[in-house]
ChimeraX commands (.cxc) that place a marker at each C-alpha (Angstrom):
marker #1 position -7.14,1.55,17.62 radius 0.5
marker #1 position -9.13,4.43,18.88 radius 0.5
marker #1 position -9.48,5.85,15.24 radius 0.5
marker #1 position -11.23,2.57,14.36 radius 0.5
marker #1 position -13.41,2.08,17.52 radius 0.5
marker #1 position -14.59,5.89,17.08 radius 0.5
marker #1 position -17.94,6.66,15.55 radius 0.5
marker #1 position -16.14,9.38,13.46 radius 0.5
marker #1 position -15.69,8.02,9.75 radius 0.5
marker #1 position -13.19,10.72,8.96 radius 0.5
marker #1 position -10.77,9.56,11.55 radius 0.5
marker #1 position -10.92,6.02,10.04 radius 0.5
marker #1 position -10.37,7.10,6.49 radius 0.5
marker #1 position -7.34,9.14,7.64 radius 0.5
marker #1 position -5.55,6.27,9.13 radius 0.5
marker #1 position -6.50,4.00,6.05 radius 0.5
marker #1 position -4.98,6.65,3.88 radius 0.5
marker #1 position -1.70,6.60,6.02 radius 0.5
marker #1 position -1.59,2.77,5.85 radius 0.5
marker #1 position -2.22,2.61,2.12 radius 0.5
marker #1 position 0.59,5.49,1.43 radius 0.5
marker #1 position 2.93,3.70,4.06 radius 0.5
marker #1 position 2.46,0.43,2.13 radius 0.5
marker #1 position 3.29,1.88,-1.40 radius 0.5
marker #1 position 6.38,3.75,0.32 radius 0.5
marker #1 position 7.58,0.25,1.84 radius 0.5
marker #1 position 7.20,-1.03,-1.72 radius 0.5
marker #1 position 8.92,1.75,-3.24 radius 0.5
marker #1 position 11.65,1.50,-0.64 radius 0.5
marker #1 position 12.79,-1.67,-1.15 radius 0.5
marker #1 position 13.98,-0.45,-4.58 radius 0.5
marker #1 position 15.03,2.97,-3.92 radius 0.5
marker #1 position 16.90,2.42,-0.43 radius 0.5
marker #1 position 19.88,0.48,-1.82 radius 0.5
marker #1 position 20.41,3.27,-4.18 radius 0.5
marker #1 position 20.03,6.27,-1.97 radius 0.5
marker #1 position 20.97,4.85,1.46 radius 0.5
marker #1 position 24.59,6.16,1.21 radius 0.5
marker #1 position 23.58,9.68,0.26 radius 0.5
marker #1 position 23.87,12.07,3.56 radius 0.5
marker #1 position 20.65,13.27,4.79 radius 0.5
marker #1 position 18.81,10.47,3.12 radius 0.5
marker #1 position 17.57,8.69,6.39 radius 0.5
marker #1 position 16.76,12.32,8.05 radius 0.5
marker #1 position 14.61,12.84,5.01 radius 0.5
marker #1 position 12.89,9.48,5.03 radius 0.5
marker #1 position 12.19,10.27,8.76 radius 0.5
marker #1 position 10.67,13.80,8.09 radius 0.5
marker #1 position 8.77,12.43,5.23 radius 0.5
marker #1 position 7.11,9.67,7.30 radius 0.5
marker #1 position 6.33,12.31,10.08 radius 0.5
marker #1 position 4.72,14.21,7.55 radius 0.5
marker #1 position 2.57,11.54,6.59 radius 0.5
marker #1 position 1.49,11.01,10.09 radius 0.5
marker #1 position 0.77,14.71,10.82 radius 0.5
marker #1 position -2.79,15.14,12.22 radius 0.5
marker #1 position -4.01,17.66,9.83 radius 0.5
marker #1 position -5.79,17.92,6.53 radius 0.5
marker #1 position -2.69,18.64,4.83 radius 0.5
marker #1 position -0.82,15.85,5.86 radius 0.5
marker #1 position 1.42,13.65,3.50 radius 0.5
marker #1 position -0.68,11.03,3.60 radius 0.5
marker #1 position -3.73,12.70,2.90 radius 0.5
marker #1 position -2.15,14.61,-0.12 radius 0.5
marker #1 position -0.35,11.63,-1.65 radius 0.5
marker #1 position -3.38,9.25,-1.38 radius 0.5
marker #1 position -5.74,11.70,-2.98 radius 0.5
marker #1 position -3.68,13.57,-5.62 radius 0.5
marker #1 position -1.41,10.32,-6.64 radius 0.5
marker #1 position -2.40,6.91,-5.41 radius 0.5
marker #1 position -6.12,7.10,-5.58 radius 0.5
marker #1 position -6.37,8.36,-9.07 radius 0.5
marker #1 position -3.90,5.87,-10.34 radius 0.5
marker #1 position -6.10,3.23,-8.50 radius 0.5
marker #1 position -9.32,4.33,-10.05 radius 0.5
marker #1 position -7.77,4.48,-13.55 radius 0.5
marker #1 position -5.94,0.85,-13.40 radius 0.5
marker #1 position -8.24,-0.99,-10.97 radius 0.5
marker #1 position -9.66,-3.22,-13.39 radius 0.5
marker #1 position -6.30,-4.40,-14.69 radius 0.5
marker #1 position -5.35,-4.84,-11.03 radius 0.5
marker #1 position -8.27,-7.04,-10.46 radius 0.5
marker #1 position -7.52,-9.07,-13.59 radius 0.5
marker #1 position -3.75,-9.77,-12.42 radius 0.5
marker #1 position -4.75,-10.55,-8.96 radius 0.5
marker #1 position -7.15,-13.25,-10.29 radius 0.5
marker #1 position -4.57,-14.47,-12.76 radius 0.5
marker #1 position -1.94,-14.87,-9.39 radius 0.5
marker #1 position -4.95,-16.31,-7.24 radius 0.5
marker #1 position -5.73,-19.14,-10.02 radius 0.5
marker #1 position -2.05,-19.91,-10.44 radius 0.5
marker #1 position -1.56,-20.25,-6.49 radius 0.5
marker #1 position -4.59,-22.26,-6.13 radius 0.5
marker #1 position -3.49,-24.46,-8.91 radius 0.5
marker #1 position -0.23,-25.11,-7.69 radius 0.5
marker #1 position -1.44,-25.81,-4.14 radius 0.5
marker #1 position -4.10,-28.31,-5.60 radius 0.5
marker #1 position -1.31,-29.93,-7.51 radius 0.5
marker #1 position 0.96,-30.18,-4.59 radius 0.5
marker #1 position -1.73,-31.44,-2.06 radius 0.5
marker #1 position -4.08,-33.57,-4.18 radius 0.5
marker #1 position -1.71,-34.38,-7.08 radius 0.5
marker #1 position -4.45,-33.22,-9.61 radius 0.5
marker #1 position -5.56,-29.89,-10.98 radius 0.5
marker #1 position -9.11,-28.54,-9.84 radius 0.5
marker #1 position -10.84,-25.51,-11.19 radius 0.5
marker #1 position -11.84,-22.73,-8.67 radius 0.5
marker link #1:1,2 radius 0.2
marker link #1:2,3 radius 0.2
marker link #1:3,4 radius 0.2
marker link #1:4,5 radius 0.2
marker link #1:5,6 radius 0.2
marker link #1:6,7 radius 0.2
marker link #1:7,8 radius 0.2
marker link #1:8,9 radius 0.2
marker link #1:9,10 radius 0.2
marker link #1:10,11 radius 0.2
marker link #1:11,12 radius 0.2
marker link #1:12,13 radius 0.2
marker link #1:13,14 radius 0.2
marker link #1:14,15 radius 0.2
marker link #1:15,16 radius 0.2
marker link #1:16,17 radius 0.2
marker link #1:17,18 radius 0.2
marker link #1:18,19 radius 0.2
marker link #1:19,20 radius 0.2
marker link #1:20,21 radius 0.2
marker link #1:21,22 radius 0.2
marker link #1:22,23 radius 0.2
marker link #1:23,24 radius 0.2
marker link #1:24,25 radius 0.2
marker link #1:25,26 radius 0.2
marker link #1:26,27 radius 0.2
marker link #1:27,28 radius 0.2
marker link #1:28,29 radius 0.2
marker link #1:29,30 radius 0.2
marker link #1:30,31 radius 0.2
marker link #1:31,32 radius 0.2
marker link #1:32,33 radius 0.2
marker link #1:33,34 radius 0.2
marker link #1:34,35 radius 0.2
marker link #1:35,36 radius 0.2
marker link #1:36,37 radius 0.2
marker link #1:37,38 radius 0.2
marker link #1:38,39 radius 0.2
marker link #1:39,40 radius 0.2
marker link #1:40,41 radius 0.2
marker link #1:41,42 radius 0.2
marker link #1:42,43 radius 0.2
marker link #1:43,44 radius 0.2
marker link #1:44,45 radius 0.2
marker link #1:45,46 radius 0.2
marker link #1:46,47 radius 0.2
marker link #1:47,48 radius 0.2
marker link #1:48,49 radius 0.2
marker link #1:49,50 radius 0.2
marker link #1:50,51 radius 0.2
marker link #1:51,52 radius 0.2
marker link #1:52,53 radius 0.2
marker link #1:53,54 radius 0.2
marker link #1:54,55 radius 0.2
marker link #1:55,56 radius 0.2
marker link #1:56,57 radius 0.2
marker link #1:57,58 radius 0.2
marker link #1:58,59 radius 0.2
marker link #1:59,60 radius 0.2
marker link #1:60,61 radius 0.2
marker link #1:61,62 radius 0.2
marker link #1:62,63 radius 0.2
marker link #1:63,64 radius 0.2
marker link #1:64,65 radius 0.2
marker link #1:65,66 radius 0.2
marker link #1:66,67 radius 0.2
marker link #1:67,68 radius 0.2
marker link #1:68,69 radius 0.2
marker link #1:69,70 radius 0.2
marker link #1:70,71 radius 0.2
marker link #1:71,72 radius 0.2
marker link #1:72,73 radius 0.2
marker link #1:73,74 radius 0.2
marker link #1:74,75 radius 0.2
marker link #1:75,76 radius 0.2
marker link #1:76,77 radius 0.2
marker link #1:77,78 radius 0.2
marker link #1:78,79 radius 0.2
marker link #1:79,80 radius 0.2
marker link #1:80,81 radius 0.2
marker link #1:81,82 radius 0.2
marker link #1:82,83 radius 0.2
marker link #1:83,84 radius 0.2
marker link #1:84,85 radius 0.2
marker link #1:85,86 radius 0.2
marker link #1:86,87 radius 0.2
marker link #1:87,88 radius 0.2
marker link #1:88,89 radius 0.2
marker link #1:89,90 radius 0.2
marker link #1:90,91 radius 0.2
marker link #1:91,92 radius 0.2
marker link #1:92,93 radius 0.2
marker link #1:93,94 radius 0.2
marker link #1:94,95 radius 0.2
marker link #1:95,96 radius 0.2
marker link #1:96,97 radius 0.2
marker link #1:97,98 radius 0.2
marker link #1:98,99 radius 0.2
marker link #1:99,100 radius 0.2
marker link #1:100,101 radius 0.2
marker link #1:101,102 radius 0.2
marker link #1:102,103 radius 0.2
marker link #1:103,104 radius 0.2
marker link #1:104,105 radius 0.2
marker link #1:105,106 radius 0.2
marker link #1:106,107 radius 0.2
view
């Protein structure tokens, strides 16, 4: 919370990068974890990776992964992501309207 309250923009950006990387890691982990959980050292490697991501340096894992992989992919595909998010939003709202009001309503 101190990073959010501080006047330093770089502190907030560092933590934002960390949370984005952690979210992507958590999504990937749901697929990978059952496949690799039985390998010796997997849990230790996962812990080392997370500590590397939290390291308080410019070369931390979160900064590196965000700037080299996640952000370039997002920049390349953000329009498709927005379109898919809009489709999901419209579909969910349509289903909620149908359930609550018993009719379709345009958003």
